[in-house]
C-alpha positions in Angstrom: 7.7 118.4 92.4 10.4 120.6 91.3 12.7 119.1 94.1 11.8 115.7 93.0 12.9 116.5 89.4 16.1 118.0 90.5 16.7 115.1 92.8 16.1 112.8 89.8 18.5 114.8 87.7 21.2 114.7 90.5 20.9 111.0 91.0 21.1 110.4 87.1 24.2 112.6 86.9 25.7 110.7 89.8 25.1 107.4 88.1 26.8 108.7 84.9 30.1 109.8 86.8 31.1 106.3 87.7 30.7 105.0 84.2 32.7 107.9 83.0 35.6 107.2 85.5 35.6 103.5 84.5 36.7 104.4 81.0 39.4 101.6 79.6 43.0 102.2 80.6 45.7 102.5 78.1 49.1 100.8 78.4 52.0 101.8 76.5 55.1 99.7 75.8 58.1 101.4 74.5 60.7 99.2 72.9 64.1 99.7 71.3 67.4 98.0 70.7 70.8 99.5 71.6 73.5 97.9 69.3 77.2 98.0 69.8 78.9 100.3 67.6 81.4 98.7 65.2 85.3 98.8 65.4 87.5 99.9 62.5 89.2 97.0 60.9 92.9 97.9 60.7 94.2 99.0 57.3 96.7 96.0 57.0 93.9 93.7 57.7 91.2 94.6 55.3 92.7 92.7 52.3 95.4 90.3 53.2 97.5 87.9 51.1 99.2 85.2 53.1 102.1 83.6 51.1 102.0 80.1 52.3 105.3 79.5 50.6 106.9 82.4 52.3 107.6 83.9 48.9 110.1 81.1 48.1 107.9 78.5 46.4 106.9 75.1 47.9 108.5 72.0 46.6 106.1 69.3 45.3 108.5 66.6 46.7 107.8 67.8 50.3 104.0 67.3 49.8 103.9 63.7 48.4 103.3 61.8 51.8 99.7 61.5 53.2 99.4 64.1 55.9 102.3 66.3 54.7 102.1 70.1 55.3 104.0 73.2 55.1 105.3 75.3 58.1 102.5 77.4 59.6 102.5 81.0 58.5 101.3 83.3 61.4 99.3 86.6 60.9 96.9 89.0 62.4 93.6 90.6 61.8 93.3 93.7 63.9 90.5 95.9 65.1 91.0 99.4 66.4 89.0 102.5 67.4 86.4 100.3 69.1 84.0 102.9 70.8 82.9 102.8 74.4 80.3 100.4 75.1 81.6 97.8 72.5 83.1 94.9 74.6 83.2 91.9 72.2 84.0 91.4 68.6 82.8 88.2 67.0 84.6 87.1 63.8 83.1 84.4 61.6 84.9 82.8 58.8 83.3 81.8 55.3 84.8 80.3 52.3 84.4 76.8 50.3 85.4 74.3 52.9 87.4 71.2 51.9 85.2 68.1 51.3 87.5 65.8 53.4 88.5 68.2 56.2 85.9 70.9 56.5 86.7 71.7 60.3 89.6 73.7 59.4 90.5 73.5 55.8 89.4 75.3 52.8 89.4 73.9 49.1 92.3 74.9 46.9 90.9 76.7 43.9 94.4 77.0 42.5 96.0 74.7 39.9 97.9 72.3 42.4 96.1 69.2 43.1 95.7 67.2 46.2 96.2 70.1 48.6 94.0 72.3 50.8 94.6 75.3 53.1 94.5 74.7 56.9 93.4 77.6 58.9 93.5 78.0 62.7 93.9 80.4 65.5 97.5 80.3 67.0 96.1 78.2 70.1 94.8 75.5 67.6 91.1 76.7 67.4 89.7 75.4 64.0 88.6 78.0 61.7 86.6 76.2 58.9 83.6 77.5 57.1 81.1 79.2 59.5 83.3 78.9 62.6 83.3 81.9 64.9 85.7 83.3 67.5 84.9 86.1 70.1 87.6 88.6 71.0 87.2 90.7 74.1 87.9 94.4 73.4 90.5 95.9 75.7 91.6 99.6 75.5 89.4 100.0 72.3 91.1 97.2 70.2 91.5 93.5 69.6 93.9 91.5 67.4 93.1 88.0 66.3 96.2 85.9 66.1 95.8 83.3 63.3 97.9 80.8 61.2 97.5 79.0 57.9 99.4 76.3 55.9 99.3 74.1 52.9 98.0 70.6 53.9 97.5 67.2 51.9 95.5 64.5 53.3 96.5 61.9 50.6 99.9 63.2 49.4 100.7 63.2 45.8 100.6 67.1 45.4 101.1 68.2 41.9 103.0 71.5 41.0 100.7 74.4 40.6 99.3 77.4 42.5 97.5 77.3 45.8 94.6 79.8 46.3 91.7 79.8 48.9 89.6 82.8 49.6 88.2 83.2 53.1 86.0 86.1 54.3 85.9 87.3 57.9 82.6 89.0 59.0 82.4 90.9 62.2 79.6 91.5 64.7 79.7 93.5 67.7 78.4 93.3 71.3 
């Protein structure tokens, strides 16, 4: 009988072993995000004042006809010290869009009437409120080449100041 009891115990133990080896598996998923490090906005690009009159004042008589504008004023916004791994910089513009021409114009908050600020890239890309442009980083830097001017859709501009504030926000890839 002793050998039957021993055999029963051994058989019972063998039956337990497969259930122990069938314990639930564990799956682990590791996640994370690697983000591009930012570039440095060049010191002369942090706060810019672009004089649409070239410092000489604009003549109201030159902005009396519908569709009249001033000469384009070219300027740059530069990025430098872009770290390795940062290959693109996306600039997004925001400001108060002109009600009549929002694609590339901003409302004048100055005292002159019937005039807006038109804002584009040198190649004619329209940079109205919410518009973005992607620059490809080369040698740790990128320069956005831009232009602006005063524009009147209807003419009849009255003397006064012209001012529009546009903010540039950067994201990196």
